[in-house]
Structure formats: C-alpha cells, structure tokens
C-alpha positions in Angstrom: 35.8 58.8 98.3 38.9 57.0 99.8 38.7 53.2 100.1 41.1 51.1 102.2 41.4 47.4 102.4 43.9 44.7 103.7 44.9 42.6 100.7 46.5 39.1 100.7 49.6 39.5 98.6 51.4 36.2 98.9 53.8 36.9 101.7 51.4 38.6 104.1 48.8 41.4 103.9 49.3 44.9 102.4 47.4 48.0 102.8 45.3 48.9 99.7 44.4 52.5 99.4 42.2 53.8 96.5 40.8 57.3 95.8 37.8 56.9 93.6 37.9 59.3 90.6 40.0 62.0 92.1 39.7 64.3 89.1 36.0 63.8 89.0 33.5 61.5 87.2 35.1 59.7 84.3 38.6 59.9 85.6 40.5 56.7 86.7 41.0 55.8 90.3 44.3 56.6 92.1 45.7 53.3 93.7 48.5 52.4 95.9 49.1 49.0 97.6 51.7 49.5 100.4 53.9 46.5 101.2 56.6 45.9 103.7 59.5 47.1 101.5 57.8 49.2 98.9 54.5 49.7 97.0 52.7 49.2 93.9 51.1 52.4 92.2 48.9 53.2 89.3 49.8 55.4 86.5 48.5 58.5 88.2 51.5 58.5 90.4 55.1 59.3 89.3 58.0 56.8 89.0 60.4 59.7 88.6 59.6 61.0 92.0 59.7 57.5 93.6 63.2 57.1 92.1 64.2 60.4 93.6 63.3 59.3 97.0 64.9 55.8 96.4 61.6 54.2 97.0 61.0 50.5 95.9 58.0 51.4 93.7 56.3 49.5 91.0 54.1 50.8 88.3 51.0 48.5 87.4 47.8 49.7 85.6 44.4 48.9 86.8 41.0 50.3 87.9 40.8 48.5 91.3 43.0 46.4 93.6 42.4 43.1 91.8 43.4 44.5 88.4 46.5 46.0 89.8 47.4 42.7 91.3 46.5 40.8 88.1 48.1 43.1 85.6 51.7 43.0 84.4 54.3 45.4 85.8 54.9 48.3 83.3 57.9 49.9 85.1 59.8 50.1 88.5 62.3 52.0 90.4 66.0 50.9 90.6 65.3 49.9 94.3 62.4 47.6 93.1 64.6 46.1 90.3 67.2 45.4 92.9 64.8 43.4 95.0 64.1 41.0 92.1 61.0 42.6 90.3 61.0 42.4 86.5 59.0 43.8 83.7 56.0 41.7 82.9 55.6 39.8 86.2 52.2 40.3 87.8 51.4 42.9 90.5 50.8 40.1 92.8 54.2 38.6 92.2 55.8 41.9 92.6 53.9 42.4 95.9 55.0 39.1 97.1 58.6 40.2 96.7 57.9 43.6 98.3 56.5 41.7 101.2 59.5 39.4 101.9 
C-alpha cells in the first residue's frame, strides 16, 4: 500500500511518500519525504547511490512520517552537508534546511 501526504516541515510543505511493508508483513516501511532541494529517506534506501547522483539526501530512521521528522539524522550526502545539515539534528530541522 502506498501512502502520500503533504507534511509541514518548517519552511513549507513537503511530499511524504510511504510504502507500507514492501517486503511483506513484519518488514519496515519505506519512507521518503521530498523537499525543495533534497529529501529525507529511511534506512531502506541507499546513501551511496544518493551520493553517486549528487542528491542532497538525509538518512533518518522511523516507522512513519512523524518518527522520521522527530528522530536524529544518522547520515547524509556531501550535498546535504554543504547545505548545513549535521549529524544528530532532527529530521524536521533537516527538512527545514532542505526547503529553503
């Protein structure tokens, strides 16, 4: 099941996309929150691939949109770091930077 939602991320709205249990029952959700200049992603997705494409991508764990926004950043691409995102800031704070 695919769930989409517009999410307030501080500097405007972002498109949240969640695929519920893509690997079947008991698997985690796949989550992306698309901002103006980049995106937040869950651990299902690959930072190395995002780096290869020079995306401003931020890795944040969580089972739903609220958790991804509330949890600390676990990693990011070079492009995201250059925008001012740092390890440990919340997904919400990172999304606000990505929406500037």
